[in-house]
C-alpha positions as a LaTeX table, in Angstrom:
\begin{tabular}{lrrr}
\hline
Residue & $x$ (\AA) & $y$ (\AA) & $z$ (\AA) \\
\hline
Met1 & 5.18 & 18.29 & $-14.57$ \\
Thr2 & 8.24 & 17.08 & $-16.43$ \\
Asp3 & 11.90 & 17.25 & $-15.54$ \\
Asn4 & 14.65 & 15.90 & $-17.77$ \\
Asn5 & 17.02 & 15.72 & $-14.78$ \\
Phe6 & 14.72 & 13.50 & $-12.73$ \\
Asp7 & 16.63 & 10.52 & $-11.35$ \\
Tyr8 & 14.20 & 7.57 & $-11.43$ \\
Asp9 & 16.55 & 5.25 & $-9.52$ \\
Ser10 & 16.94 & 7.81 & $-6.75$ \\
Phe11 & 13.16 & 8.16 & $-6.52$ \\
Ile12 & 12.70 & 4.37 & $-6.27$ \\
Arg13 & 15.41 & 4.02 & $-3.64$ \\
Asn14 & 14.17 & 6.99 & $-1.66$ \\
Pro15 & 10.36 & 6.76 & $-1.39$ \\
Pro16 & 8.67 & 10.07 & $-0.50$ \\
Asn17 & 7.13 & 10.59 & 2.89 \\
Pro18 & 3.40 & 9.91 & 2.36 \\
Val19 & 2.62 & 13.00 & 4.44 \\
Asp20 & 4.52 & 15.30 & 2.07 \\
Val21 & 3.97 & 13.58 & $-1.26$ \\
Glu22 & 1.60 & 16.25 & $-2.61$ \\
Asn23 & 4.22 & 18.97 & $-2.09$ \\
Leu24 & 7.14 & 16.88 & $-3.35$ \\
Ser25 & 9.37 & 18.41 & $-6.00$ \\
Leu26 & 11.26 & 16.01 & $-8.20$ \\
Gln27 & 14.39 & 18.03 & $-7.47$ \\
Asp28 & 14.04 & 17.49 & $-3.73$ \\
Ser29 & 16.38 & 15.14 & $-1.94$ \\
Leu30 & 14.05 & 12.54 & $-0.48$ \\
Phe31 & 16.60 & 11.70 & 2.20 \\
Ser32 & 17.89 & 15.17 & 2.93 \\
Ser33 & 18.97 & 15.40 & 6.53 \\
Ile34 & 18.48 & 19.16 & 6.65 \\
Ser35 & 14.71 & 19.15 & 6.14 \\
Leu36 & 12.88 & 18.62 & 9.42 \\
Ser37 & 9.94 & 16.48 & 8.29 \\
Pro38 & 7.05 & 15.60 & 10.59 \\
Pro39 & 6.70 & 11.97 & 11.66 \\
Leu40 & 4.32 & 9.74 & 9.72 \\
Ser41 & 1.00 & 10.06 & 11.48 \\
Asn42 & $-0.30$ & 6.99 & 13.31 \\
Ser43 & 3.00 & 5.17 & 12.99 \\
Phe44 & 6.02 & 4.00 & 14.92 \\
Asn45 & 9.41 & 3.16 & 13.47 \\
Ile46 & 12.38 & 0.86 & 13.91 \\
Ser47 & 15.83 & 2.00 & 12.83 \\
Ser48 & 19.25 & 0.37 & 12.49 \\
Leu49 & 22.77 & 1.84 & 12.50 \\
Asn50 & 26.32 & 0.51 & 12.70 \\
Ile51 & 28.01 & 3.21 & 14.81 \\
Asn52 & 31.48 & 1.83 & 14.02 \\
Gly53 & 32.71 & 2.11 & 17.60 \\
Leu54 & 31.90 & 4.49 & 20.44 \\
Lys55 & 35.24 & 4.39 & 22.25 \\
Thr56 & 36.58 & 7.27 & 20.16 \\
Phe57 & 34.71 & 10.58 & 19.80 \\
Ser58 & 31.95 & 9.06 & 21.94 \\
His59 & 30.48 & 12.36 & 23.17 \\
Asn60 & 30.40 & 13.79 & 19.65 \\
Lys61 & 28.74 & 10.66 & 18.28 \\
Ile62 & 26.15 & 10.62 & 21.07 \\
Glu63 & 25.30 & 14.23 & 20.23 \\
Leu64 & 24.93 & 13.34 & 16.54 \\
Leu65 & 22.75 & 10.37 & 17.50 \\
Asn66 & 20.56 & 12.64 & 19.61 \\
Asn67 & 20.11 & 15.01 & 16.66 \\
Phe68 & 19.18 & 12.10 & 14.40 \\
Phe69 & 16.66 & 10.76 & 16.94 \\
Ser70 & 14.98 & 14.18 & 17.14 \\
Leu71 & 15.08 & 14.77 & 13.40 \\
Lys72 & 13.41 & 11.48 & 12.46 \\
His73 & 11.32 & 10.93 & 15.61 \\
Ile74 & 12.88 & 7.51 & 16.21 \\
Ser75 & 10.81 & 5.03 & 18.25 \\
Leu76 & 13.31 & 2.15 & 18.50 \\
Ile77 & 16.83 & 1.91 & 17.08 \\
Gly78 & 19.33 & $-0.92$ & 17.12 \\
Val79 & 22.92 & 0.35 & 17.27 \\
Val80 & 25.68 & $-2.18$ & 16.62 \\
Asp81 & 29.45 & $-2.46$ & 16.88 \\
Thr82 & 29.72 & $-0.12$ & 19.90 \\
His83 & 32.80 & $-1.77$ & 21.46 \\
Leu84 & 31.48 & $-0.70$ & 24.88 \\
His85 & 30.53 & $-2.51$ & 28.08 \\
Pro86 & 26.90 & $-2.05$ & 29.24 \\
Lys87 & 28.01 & 0.17 & 32.16 \\
Gln88 & 29.95 & 2.44 & 29.79 \\
Met89 & 26.92 & 2.66 & 27.51 \\
Gln90 & 24.60 & 3.44 & 30.41 \\
Phe91 & 26.85 & 6.36 & 31.36 \\
Leu92 & 26.95 & 7.78 & 27.82 \\
Ser93 & 23.23 & 7.29 & 27.25 \\
Lys94 & 22.39 & 9.70 & 30.08 \\
Arg95 & 22.76 & 12.41 & 27.45 \\
Leu96 & 19.82 & 10.85 & 25.59 \\
Ser97 & 17.24 & 11.63 & 28.24 \\
Asn98 & 14.24 & 10.69 & 26.08 \\
Tyr99 & 15.42 & 7.12 & 25.52 \\
Thr100 & 16.04 & 3.98 & 27.55 \\
Val101 & 18.96 & 1.79 & 26.50 \\
Phe102 & 19.41 & $-2.00$ & 26.65 \\
Ser103 & 22.93 & $-3.28$ & 25.97 \\
Ser104 & 24.49 & $-6.65$ & 25.23 \\
Ser105 & 27.49 & $-8.10$ & 26.98 \\
Leu106 & 30.93 & $-7.47$ & 25.47 \\
Asp107 & 33.33 & $-10.07$ & 24.08 \\
Thr108 & 36.79 & $-9.46$ & 25.53 \\
Ser109 & 38.52 & $-12.39$ & 23.82 \\
Gln110 & 41.92 & $-11.56$ & 22.38 \\
His111 & 41.70 & $-13.63$ & 19.19 \\
Ile112 & 38.86 & $-11.67$ & 17.55 \\
Arg113 & 38.98 & $-8.52$ & 15.45 \\
Ser114 & 35.93 & $-6.80$ & 16.96 \\
Ser115 & 34.63 & $-6.97$ & 20.53 \\
Gly116 & 31.08 & $-6.40$ & 19.27 \\
Gly117 & 28.57 & $-4.67$ & 21.49 \\
Val118 & 24.97 & $-4.11$ & 20.35 \\
Leu119 & 22.20 & $-2.12$ & 21.98 \\
Leu120 & 18.61 & $-0.99$ & 21.56 \\
Phe121 & 17.42 & 2.54 & 22.29 \\
Ile122 & 13.69 & 2.72 & 23.07 \\
Asp123 & 11.68 & 5.92 & 23.26 \\
Asn124 & 10.54 & 6.50 & 26.84 \\
Ser125 & 6.89 & 6.39 & 25.75 \\
Leu126 & 7.39 & 2.71 & 24.80 \\
Ala127 & 9.94 & 1.77 & 27.48 \\
Pro128 & 7.28 & 0.91 & 30.15 \\
His129 & 6.14 & $-1.92$ & 27.86 \\
Val130 & 9.51 & $-3.69$ & 28.07 \\
His131 & 9.02 & $-7.07$ & 29.71 \\
Thr132 & 12.38 & $-8.80$ & 29.33 \\
Tyr133 & 15.62 & $-8.39$ & 27.44 \\
Thr134 & 18.24 & $-11.03$ & 26.69 \\
Ser135 & 21.89 & $-10.66$ & 25.74 \\
His136 & 22.34 & $-13.82$ & 23.67 \\
Ser137 & 25.96 & $-12.84$ & 22.95 \\
Ser138 & 28.02 & $-9.70$ & 22.43 \\
Arg139 & 26.56 & $-9.54$ & 18.90 \\
Leu140 & 22.92 & $-10.51$ & 19.47 \\
Leu141 & 20.37 & $-8.87$ & 21.75 \\
Ser142 & 16.60 & $-9.24$ & 22.00 \\
Val143 & 14.09 & $-7.05$ & 23.83 \\
Asp144 & 10.46 & $-8.06$ & 24.44 \\
Leu145 & 7.71 & $-5.46$ & 24.65 \\
Tyr146 & 4.30 & $-6.59$ & 25.91 \\
Phe147 & 1.17 & $-4.65$ & 25.06 \\
Lys148 & $-2.37$ & $-5.07$ & 26.29 \\
Gly149 & $-4.38$ & $-7.58$ & 24.36 \\
Asn150 & $-1.64$ & $-10.24$ & 24.38 \\
Ile151 & 0.43 & $-8.44$ & 21.72 \\
Lys152 & 4.10 & $-9.34$ & 22.13 \\
Leu153 & 6.73 & $-7.55$ & 20.08 \\
Arg154 & 10.33 & $-8.82$ & 20.10 \\
Ile155 & 13.12 & $-6.72$ & 18.59 \\
Phe156 & 16.42 & $-8.42$ & 17.68 \\
Val157 & 19.58 & $-6.38$ & 17.23 \\
Val158 & 22.43 & $-8.25$ & 15.54 \\
Tyr159 & 25.93 & $-7.63$ & 14.28 \\
Ile160 & 27.19 & $-10.42$ & 12.04 \\
Pro161 & 30.99 & $-10.24$ & 11.69 \\
Pro162 & 32.54 & $-10.09$ & 8.21 \\
Thr163 & 33.99 & $-13.17$ & 6.50 \\
Ser164 & 37.41 & $-12.38$ & 7.96 \\
Asp165 & 36.07 & $-13.82$ & 11.25 \\
Gln166 & 34.37 & $-16.86$ & 9.69 \\
Ala167 & 34.05 & $-18.94$ & 12.86 \\
Leu168 & 32.49 & $-16.07$ & 14.80 \\
Arg169 & 30.29 & $-15.23$ & 11.80 \\
Asp170 & 28.99 & $-18.81$ & 11.61 \\
Ser171 & 28.25 & $-19.01$ & 15.34 \\
Thr172 & 26.35 & $-15.68$ & 15.27 \\
Ile173 & 24.25 & $-16.77$ & 12.28 \\
Asp174 & 23.42 & $-20.12$ & 13.89 \\
Leu175 & 22.49 & $-18.39$ & 17.16 \\
Leu176 & 20.21 & $-15.94$ & 15.34 \\
Ile177 & 18.42 & $-18.65$ & 13.34 \\
His178 & 17.85 & $-20.69$ & 16.52 \\
Ala179 & 16.46 & $-17.60$ & 18.33 \\
Leu180 & 14.16 & $-16.76$ & 15.40 \\
Ser181 & 12.82 & $-20.31$ & 15.29 \\
Asp182 & 11.95 & $-20.14$ & 19.00 \\
Thr183 & 10.34 & $-16.72$ & 18.55 \\
Lys184 & 8.16 & $-17.94$ & 15.68 \\
Arg185 & 7.03 & $-20.90$ & 17.75 \\
Leu186 & 6.01 & $-18.56$ & 20.60 \\
Gly187 & 3.90 & $-16.42$ & 18.26 \\
Phe188 & 5.72 & $-13.11$ & 18.76 \\
His189 & 5.53 & $-10.22$ & 16.33 \\
His190 & 9.22 & $-9.61$ & 15.72 \\
Ala191 & 11.79 & $-7.69$ & 13.71 \\
Ile192 & 15.53 & $-8.11$ & 13.17 \\
Cys193 & 17.70 & $-5.05$ & 12.67 \\
Gly194 & 21.43 & $-4.69$ & 12.33 \\
Asp195 & 24.52 & $-5.09$ & 10.17 \\
Phe196 & 24.46 & $-8.44$ & 8.36 \\
Asn197 & 27.64 & $-7.95$ & 6.32 \\
Met198 & 25.77 & $-9.67$ & 3.47 \\
His199 & 24.41 & $-8.45$ & 0.13 \\
Leu200 & 20.74 & $-9.29$ & $-0.32$ \\
Asp201 & 20.71 & $-7.86$ & $-3.86$ \\
Gln202 & 23.23 & $-10.52$ & $-4.87$ \\
Phe203 & 21.28 & $-13.33$ & $-3.19$ \\
Tyr204 & 17.89 & $-12.59$ & $-4.80$ \\
Pro205 & 18.78 & $-14.05$ & $-8.24$ \\
Ile206 & 20.19 & $-17.14$ & $-6.55$ \\
Phe207 & 17.10 & $-17.60$ & $-4.38$ \\
Phe208 & 14.66 & $-17.31$ & $-7.30$ \\
Asn209 & 16.63 & $-19.09$ & $-10.02$ \\
Gln210 & 18.99 & $-21.53$ & $-8.25$ \\
Pro211 & 17.21 & $-22.98$ & $-5.19$ \\
Gln212 & 19.77 & $-25.77$ & $-4.75$ \\
Ile213 & 22.58 & $-23.23$ & $-4.37$ \\
Ala214 & 20.39 & $-20.97$ & $-2.21$ \\
Ser215 & 19.91 & $-23.80$ & 0.29 \\
Lys216 & 23.64 & $-24.26$ & 0.84 \\
Arg217 & 25.08 & $-23.48$ & 4.27 \\
Ile218 & 26.81 & $-20.28$ & 3.14 \\
His219 & 23.39 & $-18.74$ & 2.29 \\
Arg220 & 21.47 & $-20.26$ & 5.20 \\
Leu221 & 20.43 & $-16.99$ & 6.91 \\
Phe222 & 18.93 & $-15.22$ & 3.88 \\
Asn223 & 17.43 & $-18.51$ & 2.74 \\
Phe224 & 15.82 & $-19.01$ & 6.17 \\
Leu225 & 14.39 & $-15.48$ & 6.19 \\
Leu226 & 12.96 & $-15.51$ & 2.66 \\
Ser227 & 11.68 & $-19.09$ & 2.89 \\
Asn228 & 9.81 & $-18.27$ & 6.10 \\
Gly229 & 8.08 & $-15.15$ & 4.80 \\
Tyr230 & 10.27 & $-12.44$ & 6.33 \\
Val231 & 10.61 & $-9.21$ & 4.34 \\
Asp232 & 13.14 & $-6.40$ & 4.16 \\
Phe233 & 11.18 & $-3.43$ & 2.85 \\
Thr234 & 14.10 & $-1.23$ & 1.80 \\
Pro235 & 13.96 & $-0.78$ & $-1.99$ \\
Val236 & 16.57 & $-2.51$ & $-4.15$ \\
Asn237 & 19.54 & $-0.18$ & $-4.56$ \\
Phe238 & 20.29 & 0.52 & $-8.23$ \\
Ser239 & 22.63 & 3.44 & $-7.82$ \\
Asp240 & 26.11 & 3.87 & $-6.40$ \\
Ser241 & 25.14 & 7.19 & $-4.84$ \\
Leu242 & 23.42 & 5.98 & $-1.68$ \\
Gly243 & 23.57 & 2.74 & 0.27 \\
Thr244 & 23.97 & 1.78 & 3.92 \\
Phe245 & 27.76 & 1.33 & 3.90 \\
Arg246 & 30.44 & 3.36 & 2.19 \\
His247 & 34.11 & 2.44 & 1.99 \\
Ala248 & 36.52 & 4.25 & $-0.32$ \\
Asp249 & 34.65 & 4.45 & $-3.64$ \\
Thr250 & 32.34 & 1.52 & $-2.90$ \\
Ile251 & 28.80 & 1.98 & $-1.57$ \\
Thr252 & 26.73 & $-1.11$ & $-0.73$ \\
Arg253 & 23.72 & $-2.15$ & 1.34 \\
Ile254 & 24.50 & $-4.56$ & 4.17 \\
Asp255 & 22.24 & $-3.17$ & 6.94 \\
Tyr256 & 18.66 & $-4.38$ & 7.16 \\
Ile257 & 15.41 & $-4.37$ & 9.10 \\
Trp258 & 13.54 & $-7.65$ & 8.56 \\
Ser259 & 9.90 & $-8.08$ & 9.57 \\
Cys260 & 8.26 & $-11.40$ & 10.37 \\
Pro261 & 5.04 & $-12.50$ & 8.61 \\
Leu262 & 2.91 & $-11.27$ & 11.54 \\
Leu263 & 4.54 & $-7.83$ & 11.58 \\
Lys264 & 4.85 & $-7.23$ & 7.84 \\
Ser265 & 1.12 & $-6.65$ & 7.46 \\
Phe266 & 1.66 & $-3.40$ & 9.43 \\
Leu267 & 4.54 & $-2.17$ & 7.22 \\
Leu268 & 4.19 & 1.33 & 5.75 \\
Thr269 & 7.51 & 2.25 & 4.15 \\
Ser270 & 11.27 & 2.05 & 4.62 \\
Ile271 & 14.06 & 4.49 & 3.86 \\
Ile272 & 17.84 & 4.88 & 3.92 \\
Phe273 & 18.76 & 8.11 & 5.69 \\
Asp274 & 21.77 & 9.93 & 4.26 \\
Ala275 & 23.73 & 10.79 & 7.41 \\
Cys276 & 25.86 & 13.30 & 5.43 \\
Asp277 & 28.48 & 13.13 & 8.20 \\
Ser278 & 31.33 & 10.62 & 8.15 \\
Ser279 & 32.21 & 11.53 & 11.75 \\
Leu280 & 29.15 & 9.61 & 12.94 \\
Ser281 & 29.84 & 6.40 & 11.01 \\
Asp282 & 30.66 & 4.99 & 7.59 \\
His283 & 27.13 & 3.52 & 7.62 \\
Asn284 & 23.80 & 5.19 & 6.88 \\
Pro285 & 20.80 & 4.46 & 9.15 \\
Val286 & 17.84 & 2.47 & 7.84 \\
Ile287 & 14.35 & 3.41 & 9.09 \\
Thr288 & 11.22 & 1.28 & 8.66 \\
Tyr289 & 7.78 & 2.63 & 9.53 \\
Phe290 & 4.88 & 0.54 & 10.86 \\
Asp291 & 1.19 & 1.25 & 11.33 \\
Ser292 & 0.58 & 1.90 & 15.02 \\
Ser293 & $-2.84$ & 0.24 & 14.79 \\
Leu294 & $-0.91$ & $-2.86$ & 15.90 \\
Leu295 & $-0.70$ & $-1.24$ & 19.33 \\
Arg296 & $-4.03$ & 0.60 & 19.33 \\
Ser297 & $-6.11$ & $-2.45$ & 18.39 \\
Ser298 & $-4.42$ & $-4.47$ & 21.12 \\
Ile299 & $-5.41$ & $-1.85$ & 23.72 \\
Lys300 & $-9.06$ & $-1.93$ & 22.59 \\
Leu301 & $-9.15$ & $-5.71$ & 22.81 \\
Ala302 & $-7.56$ & $-5.61$ & 26.26 \\
Arg303 & $-10.20$ & $-3.13$ & 27.45 \\
Ala304 & $-12.95$ & $-5.48$ & 26.31 \\
His305 & $-11.31$ & $-8.35$ & 28.21 \\
Gln306 & $-10.93$ & $-6.12$ & 31.27 \\
Leu307 & $-14.66$ & $-5.40$ & 31.24 \\
Lys308 & $-15.31$ & $-9.13$ & 30.70 \\
Arg309 & $-17.08$ & $-8.45$ & 27.44 \\
Arg310 & $-16.93$ & $-11.28$ & 24.94 \\
Thr311 & $-18.71$ & $-9.41$ & 22.17 \\
Cys312 & $-18.61$ & $-5.95$ & 20.63 \\
Arg313 & $-20.83$ & $-3.96$ & 18.28 \\
Thr314 & $-19.92$ & $-3.43$ & 14.62 \\
Phe315 & $-21.84$ & $-1.06$ & 12.36 \\
Leu316 & $-23.03$ & $-2.24$ & 8.93 \\
Leu317 & $-22.04$ & 0.88 & 7.02 \\
Asp318 & $-22.40$ & $-0.75$ & 3.60 \\
Ser319 & $-26.16$ & $-1.02$ & 4.06 \\
Val320 & $-26.76$ & 2.60 & 5.16 \\
Ser321 & $-28.96$ & 4.55 & 2.72 \\
Pro322 & $-28.58$ & 8.31 & 2.07 \\
Ala323 & $-31.80$ & 8.95 & 3.97 \\
Leu324 & $-30.44$ & 7.05 & 7.00 \\
Trp325 & $-27.23$ & 9.11 & 6.89 \\
Asp326 & $-29.39$ & 12.24 & 7.04 \\
Asp327 & $-31.28$ & 10.87 & 10.08 \\
Phe328 & $-27.95$ & 10.01 & 11.71 \\
Ser329 & $-26.61$ & 13.53 & 11.10 \\
Ala330 & $-29.79$ & 15.17 & 12.45 \\
His331 & $-29.70$ & 12.95 & 15.55 \\
Ile332 & $-26.12$ & 14.00 & 16.36 \\
Asp333 & $-26.87$ & 17.70 & 15.75 \\
Ala334 & $-29.74$ & 17.48 & 18.22 \\
Ala335 & $-27.63$ & 15.59 & 20.77 \\
Cys336 & $-24.76$ & 18.11 & 20.68 \\
Asn337 & $-26.64$ & 20.84 & 22.53 \\
Val338 & $-23.76$ & 22.45 & 24.45 \\
Pro339 & $-23.51$ & 26.17 & 23.58 \\
Pro340 & $-20.51$ & 26.98 & 21.33 \\
Thr341 & $-19.04$ & 29.44 & 23.84 \\
Ile342 & $-18.93$ & 26.76 & 26.57 \\
Phe343 & $-17.63$ & 24.13 & 24.15 \\
Ala344 & $-14.80$ & 26.48 & 23.08 \\
Ser345 & $-13.71$ & 26.89 & 26.70 \\
Trp346 & $-13.16$ & 23.16 & 27.21 \\
His347 & $-9.82$ & 21.38 & 27.03 \\
Ile348 & $-9.22$ & 19.62 & 23.69 \\
Asn349 & $-9.44$ & 16.19 & 25.35 \\
Arg350 & $-12.87$ & 16.98 & 26.76 \\
Met351 & $-14.02$ & 18.23 & 23.34 \\
Cys352 & $-12.92$ & 14.98 & 21.69 \\
Glu353 & $-14.56$ & 12.82 & 24.35 \\
Tyr354 & $-17.83$ & 14.76 & 24.05 \\
Leu355 & $-17.97$ & 14.49 & 20.26 \\
His356 & $-16.90$ & 10.84 & 20.31 \\
Ser357 & $-19.60$ & 9.82 & 22.81 \\
Ser358 & $-22.25$ & 11.76 & 20.84 \\
Ile359 & $-21.30$ & 10.12 & 17.54 \\
Ile360 & $-21.24$ & 6.59 & 19.05 \\
Ala361 & $-24.59$ & 7.18 & 20.78 \\
Gly362 & $-26.11$ & 8.42 & 17.53 \\
Ala363 & $-24.72$ & 5.50 & 15.54 \\
Thr364 & $-26.06$ & 3.02 & 18.09 \\
Ala365 & $-29.53$ & 4.61 & 17.96 \\
Ile366 & $-29.82$ & 5.07 & 14.18 \\
Leu367 & $-27.42$ & 2.92 & 12.16 \\
Pro368 & $-27.80$ & $-0.84$ & 11.57 \\
Ser369 & $-25.37$ & $-2.97$ & 13.58 \\
Arg370 & $-24.73$ & $-6.44$ & 14.91 \\
Met371 & $-22.78$ & $-7.99$ & 17.77 \\
Ile372 & $-19.63$ & $-10.01$ & 17.04 \\
Arg373 & $-17.08$ & $-11.87$ & 19.15 \\
Asn374 & $-13.90$ & $-10.05$ & 20.20 \\
Asp375 & $-11.76$ & $-12.51$ & 18.24 \\
His376 & $-13.77$ & $-12.02$ & 15.03 \\
Thr377 & $-11.71$ & $-11.23$ & 11.92 \\
Pro378 & $-13.78$ & $-9.23$ & 9.42 \\
Lys379 & $-13.86$ & $-10.44$ & 5.83 \\
Leu380 & $-12.79$ & $-8.04$ & 3.12 \\
Pro381 & $-15.23$ & $-7.26$ & 0.30 \\
Lys382 & $-14.48$ & $-9.43$ & $-2.72$ \\
Asp383 & $-13.60$ & $-6.43$ & $-4.92$ \\
Leu384 & $-11.13$ & $-5.12$ & $-2.33$ \\
Glu385 & $-9.60$ & $-8.57$ & $-1.88$ \\
Thr386 & $-9.11$ & $-8.84$ & $-5.66$ \\
Leu387 & $-7.56$ & $-5.37$ & $-5.76$ \\
Ile388 & $-5.10$ & $-6.29$ & $-2.99$ \\
Gln389 & $-4.11$ & $-9.48$ & $-4.84$ \\
His390 & $-3.48$ & $-7.46$ & $-8.02$ \\
Tyr391 & $-1.45$ & $-4.92$ & $-6.06$ \\
Arg392 & 0.75 & $-7.64$ & $-4.55$ \\
Phe393 & 1.19 & $-9.26$ & $-7.96$ \\
Phe394 & 2.31 & $-5.99$ & $-9.56$ \\
Asn395 & 4.67 & $-5.40$ & $-6.65$ \\
Arg396 & 6.32 & $-8.77$ & $-7.33$ \\
Val397 & 6.52 & $-8.01$ & $-11.06$ \\
Leu398 & 8.06 & $-4.60$ & $-10.38$ \\
His399 & 10.56 & $-6.14$ & $-8.00$ \\
Ser400 & 11.55 & $-8.73$ & $-10.62$ \\
Ile401 & 12.00 & $-5.98$ & $-13.21$ \\
Arg402 & 14.23 & $-4.03$ & $-10.85$ \\
Leu403 & 16.37 & $-7.10$ & $-10.21$ \\
Leu404 & 16.64 & $-7.84$ & $-13.92$ \\
Arg405 & 17.70 & $-4.27$ & $-14.62$ \\
Lys406 & 20.54 & $-4.64$ & $-12.16$ \\
Tyr407 & 21.37 & $-8.29$ & $-12.93$ \\
Pro408 & 20.42 & $-8.94$ & $-16.58$ \\
His409 & 22.56 & $-12.09$ & $-16.58$ \\
Ser410 & 20.15 & $-13.64$ & $-14.07$ \\
Phe411 & 17.33 & $-13.79$ & $-16.63$ \\
Phe412 & 15.61 & $-17.14$ & $-16.40$ \\
Ser413 & 13.00 & $-18.70$ & $-18.68$ \\
Leu414 & 10.46 & $-18.64$ & $-15.83$ \\
His415 & 10.45 & $-14.84$ & $-16.00$ \\
Asp416 & 8.63 & $-15.12$ & $-19.31$ \\
\hline
\end{tabular}
């Protein structure tokens, strides 16, 4: 299929939902807020939005937030620049019955331009996992979620003031870097979402081509994040049509969701959602999706610990011959001897449990297997490992090409 009106930059900035990619038309708006798309299966997401104050039109904005949460099936969202005390936010959030809110303190000093106020909404299905939350300042909040299997996830929500409040900006950046250093040392999976009031697209050429300038104090936050393996997965913005912040005729990207090295291996995709409504904010939300196997695998490991099992069985599927697959299939057919009429009358959960137990029993009886320790990390086949390395290399090359398209003056001999 060809289309002369296809906007390549728009496609790159707005990656299609993997669930709908087969039905995607090149004319479709990949960030359209009017199409109610299903959530990515087996995933959870983290979102970020500068609400630009909730003191005015608060009930209308809360209603718009609620619509956005439902539309995009939001799991966790950091909302910044609320200008509200925690008690005020708790009152307003009662209209968001499916979410639990954690708010920072509020700065009531007279000499600052913005009183701050950041918060994290957590879907009620995840809220029971909250262990602690800390209001580091009126512009920095962290919430810790503990999952079975010793998986600890810490979400930072930050609002970094613009350069017009340089002293407050510097103190917030220093506080965030200190908190991230402590979090890394403790071994948490963690993400940072919020309004940074910084342009990553402008820093990339400096980081890659001018390391001495990149290490200067003015760039210390982005330099810390990139040097320590953090990633922001939102595609580089080439067009003026869609960013995260719009003011007059200028549209830029200053809102981010950064993932630490532990968490980035579970990244799926990231998008900028076109809010299409200036009454909500002059910012667009960012949404990053993660593979929920992070949480599922932790539960399985916790169950093994609970049963005091130090080993588990793994099946050697690579060594199964076609004849053995036939024996396996015949064994399961014989084991599933419940009449179809009775099976159809069961609840779906009972059906799944019955089939699951039959398949595992058949695999244990027929297929080759071996016992491994619970902390065993399986090795990837060499061909797959090579393929992954090639994929990462081409991703870096593509990213460099995108940067050079936008900043041709940053061309450096090393790019050859």
